[in-house]
C-alpha positions as CSV (number, residue, x, y, z in Angstrom):
1,X,7.9,23.7,23.9
2,X,5.6,20.6,23.4
3,X,2.2,20.3,25.0
4,X,1.4,17.4,27.4
5,X,-0.6,15.9,24.5
6,X,2.0,16.1,21.7
7,X,3.4,14.0,18.9
8,X,6.6,14.1,16.8
9,X,6.4,11.9,13.7
10,X,9.7,11.4,12.0
11,X,10.2,9.8,8.6
12,X,13.9,8.8,8.6
13,X,15.2,12.4,9.1
14,X,16.4,11.9,12.7
15,X,15.6,8.3,13.5
16,X,16.4,6.5,10.2
17,X,13.0,4.9,10.9
18,X,9.3,5.5,10.8
19,X,8.8,6.6,14.4
20,X,6.2,8.6,16.2
21,X,7.2,9.8,19.6
22,X,4.2,10.6,21.9
23,X,4.4,13.0,24.8
24,X,7.2,15.1,26.2
25,X,9.2,12.3,27.8
26,X,9.0,10.1,24.7
27,X,10.0,13.0,22.5
28,X,12.9,14.0,24.8
29,X,14.2,10.4,24.8
30,X,14.1,10.4,20.9
31,X,16.0,13.6,20.8
32,X,18.7,12.6,23.3
33,X,19.3,9.5,21.2
34,X,19.4,11.2,17.8
35,X,20.5,14.8,17.9
36,X,24.2,14.2,18.0
37,X,24.3,12.2,14.8
38,X,21.4,13.9,13.0
39,X,22.5,17.4,13.8
40,X,19.3,19.2,12.5
41,X,19.8,22.8,11.7
42,X,18.7,25.7,9.4
43,X,15.0,25.6,10.3
44,X,13.2,28.0,7.9
45,X,9.5,28.7,7.8
46,X,8.0,28.2,4.3
47,X,5.2,30.6,3.4
48,X,2.8,32.1,5.9
49,X,1.5,30.2,8.8
50,X,-2.3,29.7,9.0
51,X,-4.7,29.7,11.9
52,X,-8.0,27.9,12.2
53,X,-10.1,27.0,15.3
54,X,-7.2,27.7,17.6
55,X,-4.7,25.6,15.7
56,X,-1.7,27.3,14.0
57,X,-0.1,25.4,11.2
58,X,3.2,26.0,9.4
59,X,5.5,24.3,6.9
60,X,9.3,24.5,7.3
61,X,12.5,23.3,5.7
62,X,15.6,22.1,7.6
63,X,19.0,20.4,7.1
64,X,20.5,17.3,8.8
65,X,24.1,16.2,8.8
66,X,23.5,14.1,5.7
67,X,20.4,15.5,4.0
68,X,17.6,18.1,3.6
69,X,14.1,17.8,4.9
70,X,10.6,19.2,5.1
71,X,8.5,19.6,8.2
72,X,5.0,20.5,9.3
73,X,4.0,22.0,12.7
74,X,0.7,22.4,14.6
75,X,0.6,24.7,17.6
76,X,-2.2,24.9,20.2
77,X,-2.0,27.5,22.9
78,X,1.6,28.4,21.9
79,X,2.8,24.8,22.4
80,X,3.6,22.1,19.8
81,X,0.8,19.6,19.3
82,X,2.0,17.7,16.2
83,X,5.4,17.9,14.5
84,X,6.3,16.0,11.3
85,X,9.9,15.8,10.0
86,X,10.8,14.0,6.7
87,X,14.0,13.5,4.8
88,X,13.7,14.7,1.2
89,X,17.1,14.1,-0.2
90,X,20.7,13.1,0.7
91,X,23.4,15.8,0.3
92,X,25.7,14.9,-2.6
93,X,23.2,12.3,-3.9
94,X,20.4,14.5,-5.1
95,X,18.1,13.2,-7.9
96,X,19.2,14.4,-11.4
97,X,16.3,16.7,-12.1
98,X,15.6,20.3,-13.0
99,X,19.0,22.0,-13.2
100,X,20.8,18.7,-12.5
101,X,19.0,16.8,-15.3
102,X,21.3,14.8,-17.6
103,X,22.3,16.2,-20.9
104,X,21.2,13.2,-22.9
105,X,22.5,13.4,-26.5
106,X,26.3,14.0,-26.7
107,X,27.0,16.8,-29.3
108,X,30.1,16.7,-31.4
109,X,32.0,13.9,-33.2
110,X,33.1,10.8,-31.2
111,X,34.3,7.6,-32.8
112,X,33.7,5.8,-29.5
113,X,30.1,7.1,-29.1
114,X,27.8,4.8,-27.2
115,X,24.1,5.6,-27.8
116,X,21.4,5.5,-25.2
117,X,20.0,2.3,-26.6
118,X,23.4,0.6,-26.6
119,X,23.8,1.7,-22.9
120,X,20.4,0.2,-22.0
121,X,21.0,-3.0,-23.8
122,X,24.4,-3.4,-22.1
123,X,22.8,-2.7,-18.7
124,X,20.0,-5.2,-19.3
125,X,22.5,-7.9,-20.3
126,X,25.0,-7.3,-17.4
127,X,22.8,-6.6,-14.4
128,X,22.1,-9.9,-12.5
129,X,24.7,-11.8,-14.5
130,X,28.2,-10.2,-14.7
131,X,27.2,-7.4,-12.3
132,X,25.1,-7.8,-9.2
133,X,22.3,-5.4,-8.2
134,X,22.3,-3.5,-4.9
135,X,18.6,-4.1,-4.5
136,X,16.1,-6.8,-5.7
137,X,12.4,-6.0,-5.4
138,X,10.2,-9.1,-5.3
139,X,6.9,-8.0,-6.8
140,X,6.3,-5.9,-9.9
141,X,3.0,-4.3,-9.2
142,X,2.5,-0.6,-8.6
143,X,4.5,-0.8,-5.3
144,X,7.6,-2.4,-6.8
145,X,7.4,-0.2,-9.9
146,X,7.2,3.0,-7.8
147,X,10.1,2.0,-5.6
148,X,12.1,0.9,-8.7
149,X,11.6,4.3,-10.3
150,X,12.8,6.1,-7.1
151,X,15.9,3.9,-6.9
152,X,16.6,4.4,-10.6
153,X,16.7,8.2,-10.1
154,X,19.0,7.8,-7.2
155,X,21.4,5.6,-9.2
156,X,20.9,2.4,-7.2
157,X,21.3,-0.7,-9.4
158,X,18.0,-2.5,-9.0
159,X,16.1,-5.5,-10.5
160,X,12.4,-6.0,-10.1
161,X,11.3,-9.6,-10.3
162,X,7.7,-10.4,-11.2
163,X,6.0,-13.7,-11.8
164,X,3.7,-12.3,-14.5
165,X,5.0,-11.7,-18.0
166,X,4.5,-8.0,-18.3
167,X,4.1,-5.0,-16.0
168,X,0.5,-4.4,-15.3
169,X,-0.5,-8.1,-15.7
170,X,-1.4,-8.4,-12.0
171,X,-4.2,-5.9,-12.9
172,X,-5.1,-7.4,-16.3
173,X,-5.5,-10.9,-14.8
174,X,-8.1,-9.9,-12.3
175,X,-11.9,-10.1,-12.9
176,X,-12.9,-7.8,-15.8
177,X,-15.1,-5.4,-13.8
178,X,-12.3,-4.4,-11.4
179,X,-11.5,-0.7,-11.4
180,X,-9.8,1.7,-8.9
181,X,-12.2,2.8,-6.2
182,X,-9.9,5.7,-5.4
183,X,-10.0,8.9,-7.5
184,X,-7.2,9.8,-9.9
185,X,-5.8,12.6,-7.9
186,X,-5.0,10.1,-5.1
187,X,-3.3,7.6,-7.4
188,X,-0.4,9.3,-9.3
189,X,2.9,7.5,-9.5
190,X,6.2,9.3,-8.7
191,X,7.5,11.6,-11.4
192,X,4.7,11.1,-14.0
193,X,1.2,12.2,-13.1
194,X,-1.8,10.8,-15.0
195,X,-2.9,13.2,-17.8
196,X,-5.5,15.8,-17.1
197,X,-8.1,13.9,-19.1
198,X,-7.5,10.5,-17.3
199,X,-10.7,9.1,-16.0
200,X,-11.5,9.7,-12.3
201,X,-11.8,5.9,-11.7
202,X,-9.4,3.9,-13.8
203,X,-10.4,0.5,-15.2
204,X,-8.0,-2.3,-14.4
205,X,-6.7,-2.8,-18.0
206,X,-6.1,0.9,-18.4
207,X,-4.0,0.9,-15.2
208,X,-2.2,-2.2,-16.5
209,X,-1.3,-0.3,-19.7
210,X,-0.1,2.7,-17.7
211,X,2.2,0.6,-15.5
212,X,3.7,-1.1,-18.6
213,X,4.3,2.3,-20.2
214,X,5.7,3.7,-17.0
215,X,8.1,0.8,-16.5
216,X,9.6,1.3,-20.0
217,X,9.8,5.1,-19.9
218,X,11.4,5.1,-16.4
219,X,14.0,2.6,-17.7
220,X,13.4,0.0,-15.0
221,X,15.2,-3.3,-15.0
222,X,12.0,-5.4,-14.9
223,X,12.3,-9.2,-15.0
224,X,8.9,-10.6,-16.0
225,X,8.0,-14.3,-16.0
226,X,10.4,-14.6,-13.0
227,X,9.6,-16.3,-9.7
228,X,11.6,-15.9,-6.5
229,X,12.2,-19.5,-5.3
230,X,14.4,-19.1,-2.2
231,X,16.4,-16.5,-0.3
232,X,19.1,-16.8,2.3
233,X,21.0,-14.0,4.0
234,X,24.7,-14.4,4.3
235,X,25.7,-12.6,7.5
236,X,29.4,-12.7,6.7
237,X,29.0,-11.2,3.2
238,X,26.1,-9.0,4.1
239,X,24.2,-10.2,1.0
240,X,21.2,-12.2,0.1
241,X,21.5,-15.3,-2.1
242,X,18.2,-15.2,-4.0
243,X,17.4,-18.0,-6.4
244,X,14.9,-17.1,-9.1
245,X,13.4,-18.9,-12.0
246,X,13.5,-16.6,-15.0
247,X,11.4,-18.1,-17.8
248,X,12.7,-21.6,-17.0
249,X,16.3,-20.6,-16.3
250,X,17.5,-20.6,-12.7
251,X,19.5,-17.5,-11.8
252,X,21.1,-16.6,-8.5
253,X,21.1,-13.0,-7.5
254,X,23.2,-11.6,-4.6
255,X,21.8,-8.2,-3.6
256,X,22.6,-6.4,-0.4
257,X,19.0,-5.4,0.1
258,X,15.8,-7.5,-0.5
259,X,12.5,-5.8,-0.7
260,X,9.2,-7.6,-0.6
261,X,6.7,-5.5,-2.6
262,X,3.8,-7.8,-2.5
263,X,0.9,-5.3,-2.0
264,X,-0.8,-4.9,1.3
265,X,-2.0,-8.5,1.3
266,X,-0.4,-11.8,1.8
267,X,-1.5,-15.3,0.9
268,X,-5.2,-15.7,0.1
269,X,-7.3,-16.9,3.0
270,X,-9.1,-20.0,1.6
271,X,-11.3,-21.7,4.2
272,X,-10.9,-25.5,4.5
273,X,-14.4,-26.9,4.6
274,X,-16.0,-30.3,4.7
275,X,-17.3,-31.3,1.3
276,X,-15.0,-29.1,-0.9
277,X,-13.8,-32.2,-2.6
278,X,-17.3,-33.3,-3.4
279,X,-18.6,-30.0,-4.8
280,X,-19.3,-30.5,-8.5
281,X,-19.3,-26.8,-9.5
282,X,-16.4,-24.3,-9.7
283,X,-14.8,-22.9,-6.5
284,X,-11.9,-20.4,-6.2
285,X,-10.6,-17.5,-4.2
286,X,-11.6,-14.0,-5.3
287,X,-8.0,-13.4,-6.4
288,X,-8.4,-16.2,-9.0
289,X,-11.9,-15.2,-10.2
290,X,-11.8,-15.2,-14.0
291,X,-14.9,-12.9,-14.4
292,X,-18.6,-13.5,-14.8
293,X,-18.9,-14.6,-18.5
294,X,-19.0,-18.3,-17.9
295,X,-21.7,-18.1,-15.2
296,X,-24.7,-16.6,-17.1
297,X,-27.8,-18.4,-15.8
298,X,-25.8,-20.2,-13.1
299,X,-26.3,-20.0,-9.3
300,X,-23.4,-18.3,-7.6
301,X,-22.5,-18.0,-3.9
302,X,-19.9,-15.4,-2.9
303,X,-18.6,-15.8,0.6
304,X,-17.6,-12.5,2.0
305,X,-18.9,-8.9,2.0
306,X,-16.0,-6.5,1.4
307,X,-14.7,-4.8,-1.7
308,X,-14.0,-7.9,-3.9
309,X,-17.2,-9.6,-2.8
310,X,-19.3,-6.7,-3.8
311,X,-17.4,-6.2,-7.1
312,X,-17.8,-9.9,-8.0
313,X,-21.5,-10.0,-7.0
314,X,-22.2,-7.0,-9.1
315,X,-20.5,-8.3,-12.2
316,X,-22.1,-11.8,-11.8
317,X,-25.5,-10.2,-11.6
318,X,-24.8,-8.0,-14.7
319,X,-23.9,-11.2,-16.6
320,X,-27.2,-12.8,-15.7
321,X,-26.2,-15.1,-12.8
322,X,-28.4,-15.8,-9.8
323,X,-26.2,-14.4,-7.0
324,X,-26.2,-14.8,-3.2
325,X,-23.7,-13.0,-0.9
326,X,-22.9,-14.7,2.4
327,X,-22.0,-12.0,5.0
328,X,-20.1,-13.4,7.9
329,X,-19.5,-10.2,9.9
330,X,-20.5,-6.5,9.6
331,X,-19.0,-4.4,6.9
332,X,-18.2,-0.7,6.6
333,X,-19.8,0.8,3.5
334,X,-19.2,4.3,2.1
335,X,-20.5,5.6,-1.2
336,X,-17.7,6.6,-3.5
337,X,-19.1,10.1,-4.2
338,X,-19.6,10.8,-0.5
339,X,-16.1,9.6,0.3
340,X,-14.7,12.1,-2.3
341,X,-16.9,14.9,-1.1
342,X,-16.3,14.7,2.6
343,X,-13.0,13.0,3.0
344,X,-10.7,13.2,0.0
345,X,-11.6,16.4,-1.7
346,X,-9.7,18.8,0.6
347,X,-6.4,17.1,-0.5
348,X,-7.1,15.0,-3.6
349,X,-9.5,16.6,-6.1
350,X,-9.7,19.0,-9.0
351,X,-10.6,21.7,-6.5
352,X,-7.6,21.0,-4.3
353,X,-5.3,21.2,-7.4
354,X,-6.9,24.5,-8.3
355,X,-6.3,25.8,-4.8
356,X,-2.6,25.0,-5.2
357,X,-2.5,21.7,-3.2
358,X,-0.2,19.5,-5.3
359,X,0.3,15.8,-4.7
360,X,3.4,16.2,-2.5
361,X,1.7,18.8,-0.3
362,X,-1.4,16.6,0.0
363,X,0.7,13.5,0.9
364,X,2.7,15.4,3.5
365,X,-0.4,17.0,5.0
366,X,-2.0,13.5,5.4
367,X,1.3,12.2,6.8
368,X,1.5,15.1,9.3
369,X,-1.4,13.6,11.4
370,X,-0.1,11.0,13.8
371,X,-1.9,7.7,13.7
372,X,-2.8,7.9,17.4
373,X,-5.1,10.9,16.8
374,X,-6.0,10.3,13.1
375,X,-9.4,8.9,14.1
376,X,-10.3,12.3,15.6
377,X,-9.7,13.9,12.1
378,X,-11.6,11.1,10.3
379,X,-14.7,10.8,12.5
380,X,-16.4,14.2,11.6
381,X,-16.2,13.4,7.9
382,X,-17.8,10.0,8.4
383,X,-20.4,11.4,10.8
384,X,-21.4,13.8,8.0
385,X,-21.5,10.9,5.5
386,X,-23.7,8.9,7.8
387,X,-26.1,11.8,8.2
388,X,-26.1,12.7,4.5
389,X,-26.6,9.1,3.3
390,X,-29.0,8.0,6.1
391,X,-31.6,6.8,3.7
392,X,-29.0,4.7,1.8
393,X,-27.9,3.0,5.0
394,X,-31.5,2.5,6.1
395,X,-32.3,0.7,2.9
396,X,-29.2,-1.6,3.2
397,X,-30.1,-2.4,6.9
398,X,-33.7,-3.1,5.9
399,X,-32.4,-5.7,3.4
400,X,-30.5,-7.4,6.3
401,X,-27.1,-6.0,5.5
402,X,-25.0,-5.7,8.7
403,X,-23.2,-2.3,8.8
404,X,-20.5,-0.7,10.9
405,X,-18.3,2.4,10.9
406,X,-15.3,0.8,12.6
407,X,-14.7,0.0,16.3
408,X,-14.7,3.8,17.1
409,X,-17.0,5.0,14.3
410,X,-14.0,6.5,12.5
411,X,-14.7,5.0,9.1
412,X,-12.8,3.7,6.1
413,X,-9.2,4.9,6.4
414,X,-8.8,3.7,10.0
415,X,-10.1,0.3,9.1
416,X,-7.7,0.1,6.2
417,X,-4.7,1.2,8.2
418,X,-5.5,-1.0,11.2
419,X,-6.5,-4.2,9.4
420,X,-6.6,-3.7,5.6
421,X,-10.1,-5.2,5.3
422,X,-13.7,-4.9,6.4
423,X,-15.0,-2.3,4.1
424,X,-16.5,-1.6,0.7
425,X,-16.4,1.7,-1.3
426,X,-19.7,1.5,-3.0
427,X,-19.7,2.0,-6.8
428,X,-23.1,0.4,-7.3
429,X,-23.3,-3.1,-5.9
430,X,-25.1,-2.0,-2.7
431,X,-28.1,-1.0,-4.7
432,X,-28.4,-4.6,-5.9
433,X,-28.4,-5.8,-2.3
434,X,-30.9,-3.1,-1.1
435,X,-33.4,-4.0,-3.8
436,X,-32.9,-7.7,-3.5
437,X,-31.3,-8.3,-6.9
438,X,-28.4,-9.9,-5.1
439,X,-29.7,-12.1,-2.3
440,X,-28.1,-12.0,1.2
441,X,-27.4,-14.8,3.6
442,X,-25.6,-14.6,7.0
443,X,-23.2,-16.8,9.0
444,X,-20.3,-19.1,8.6
445,X,-20.2,-21.9,6.1
446,X,-20.5,-25.4,7.7
447,X,-19.9,-27.6,4.6
448,X,-20.3,-28.0,0.9
449,X,-22.4,-30.8,-0.8
450,X,-22.3,-31.8,-4.4
451,X,-24.3,-28.7,-5.4
452,X,-24.9,-26.7,-2.2
453,X,-23.3,-24.3,0.3
454,X,-24.6,-25.2,3.8
455,X,-24.4,-22.5,6.5
456,X,-24.0,-23.1,10.2
457,X,-27.7,-22.4,10.8
458,X,-28.7,-25.1,8.3
459,X,-29.5,-22.7,5.4
460,X,-28.8,-24.5,2.1
461,X,-27.8,-22.4,-0.9
462,X,-27.9,-24.2,-4.2
463,X,-24.8,-23.3,-6.2
464,X,-22.8,-23.9,-9.4
465,X,-20.0,-21.5,-8.3
466,X,-18.5,-20.7,-5.0
467,X,-16.2,-17.6,-4.7
468,X,-14.2,-17.3,-1.5
469,X,-13.9,-13.5,-1.1
470,X,-12.3,-14.2,2.3
471,X,-9.4,-11.9,2.2
472,X,-5.6,-12.4,2.7
473,X,-3.2,-13.1,5.5
474,X,-0.2,-11.0,6.6
475,X,2.4,-10.3,3.9
476,X,5.1,-12.1,5.8
477,X,3.3,-15.3,5.0
478,X,4.3,-14.8,1.3
479,X,7.8,-13.8,2.4
480,X,8.0,-17.1,4.3
481,X,7.7,-19.0,1.0
482,X,10.9,-17.3,-0.1
483,X,13.1,-16.6,2.9
484,X,11.7,-19.3,5.2
485,X,9.3,-19.4,8.1
486,X,12.1,-18.7,10.7
487,X,13.0,-15.4,9.1
488,X,9.3,-14.5,8.6
489,X,8.7,-15.1,12.3
490,X,11.8,-13.1,13.2
491,X,10.3,-10.1,11.3
492,X,6.7,-10.7,12.5
493,X,3.4,-9.5,11.4
494,X,3.2,-7.0,8.6
495,X,0.6,-4.2,8.6
496,X,-1.5,-2.8,11.4
497,X,-0.9,-0.2,14.0
498,X,-1.4,-2.2,17.2
499,X,-4.6,-0.4,17.9
500,X,-6.1,-3.3,19.8
501,X,-9.2,-3.1,17.6
502,X,-10.7,-5.9,15.6
503,X,-8.0,-7.8,13.7
504,X,-5.3,-5.3,14.8
505,X,-4.0,-6.7,18.1
506,X,-1.9,-4.6,20.4
507,X,0.4,-3.4,21.8
508,X,0.4,0.0,20.2
509,X,3.0,0.5,17.5
510,X,2.2,4.0,16.3
511,X,3.3,3.2,12.7
512,X,2.4,0.4,10.2
513,X,4.2,-2.7,11.3
514,X,7.3,-3.5,9.3
515,X,6.3,-1.3,6.3
516,X,8.9,1.0,4.5
517,X,11.3,0.8,7.4
518,X,14.0,-1.4,8.9
519,X,12.9,-4.8,10.2
520,X,14.5,-7.3,12.7
521,X,16.1,-9.1,9.7
522,X,19.0,-7.1,8.3
523,X,18.6,-6.3,4.6
524,X,14.9,-7.3,4.4
525,X,12.2,-4.7,3.7
526,X,8.5,-4.5,3.0
527,X,6.9,-2.1,0.6
528,X,3.4,-1.6,-0.8
529,X,0.0,-0.5,0.1
530,X,-2.4,1.5,-2.1
531,X,-1.2,3.7,-4.9
532,X,-1.0,6.7,-2.6
533,X,1.2,4.9,-0.1
534,X,3.3,3.3,-2.8
535,X,4.0,6.7,-4.2
536,X,4.6,8.6,-1.0
537,X,6.5,6.2,1.1
538,X,8.6,4.8,-1.7
539,X,10.7,8.0,-1.4
540,X,11.7,7.3,2.2
541,X,12.4,3.6,1.6
542,X,14.5,4.5,-1.5
543,X,16.6,7.0,0.6
544,X,17.2,4.4,3.3
545,X,18.5,2.0,0.6
546,X,20.6,4.6,-1.1
547,X,22.2,5.7,2.2
548,X,23.2,2.1,2.8
549,X,24.5,1.7,-0.7
550,X,26.7,4.7,-0.2
551,X,28.0,3.7,3.2
552,X,26.2,6.7,4.9
553,X,25.7,5.8,8.6
554,X,22.1,5.0,9.4
555,X,21.7,4.5,13.1
556,X,18.1,3.3,13.6
557,X,16.2,4.6,16.6
558,X,13.3,2.6,17.9
559,X,13.6,-0.6,15.8
560,X,10.2,-2.2,16.0
561,X,9.8,-5.1,18.4
562,X,8.0,-8.3,17.3
563,X,4.8,-9.1,19.2
564,X,2.9,-11.2,16.5
565,X,4.4,-13.6,14.0
566,X,1.5,-13.5,11.6
């Protein structure tokens, strides 16, 4: 029933894994290994199938032995081309919503009444002290918060540990011009959508306030001012021994499951250069940039040409600094409005909402396209953008800016999924480069002097400030600081598809390495990504953790092999 060119993407429904099987033989092998325990049944078409350009699409629901799921099918010539199956909920462990929502206030007279506030205070005092959590999430940004909310609704005792004091501080502490480059429809958190009057592009402090509110309203056990110091897995007990510093007090937590929710990035990549110790000005990584206010009238050199570099260059120019961007390699640039028009609007826009495409439908539609062929869906949109914005790109090129559209011309999303870097969503800084307001230099940095950045070709850039907008390493580099290098290497590189394109070495994986799914280290998980991924994939990670907490068998098919340690 499957074509020769066919794909079955399963999100934990049959495989208890994120697994895309490619071609008839691969699909058959997956089914032989999973059908007996998964026992899928009750397939029911939802709504009316649609047909466009010879492709028939349909949604369906189904059951497994332990849960209920949703699927999406594409047929070409009467044969299956793509099939998506996802697990939505576990039977007997459904979220308490709609007709299952809790009653809340207890009516009647009761001398032993315990109020909601008393229950929360008791939980906060006990969990992590007299009662151990099932899950500890390291990292309290949007990823950790979204997963914490999912686990809360599933009744899984969870603590989120975050080194910053309050939820949202990881946004508040960044440079003041930072704002989301994704539109609001793409960025909702689970359970609570942004209000209808929320701005299309959220400023960082507004996002920080939203995350703080969300954490409180969703009743999350959030330990701020807490740093994870060390973690060791006890094979005999099946628990982690995680030592944390909570506002100066060392506490040992013993969860069964440990989740690293450290974004999509790992440790900052800070180049080691001759003369850094002699440089008399300020120098720091973009993640530590305090903002432009102290640099009015100063000479600034920003090394890098992706999102952070552009944002920082733009803000420094606005503050009156003399700014030079050092571009070391070509960058994919797409204007924000064009991205919305040609790429995001069919699924994430006011028009999509009006057409009945809610966030869940949009997420599942995007998830239904296997990564192997996603570039085929992306390339036409970016071809249209390149044609529409030809003059814009010509002006950038004339200024000397080196442009690309990815190794296969497929644009932004494939670059993000493959390597998590190499792009800029333009919200204005490109105009400063095109008209020369922000100067442009090229090449690697050879050394720093007392007051200069010297490039490999001998170019000397006078500078009072050097910002290293040089990106981040794999997330398992941060994990190594907690669980040790041996465990981090056992897990291997986090992120990337194995596409064998720039900064995404093969072999082909077909899914994001080590994200949201079992790893080679029992009880260790990775979660994060952008707001869309944090929202959507948090459901499937939460269900995997809930199943393990309840003792539901979770035989994993196709556990990812390790080919790269970092």
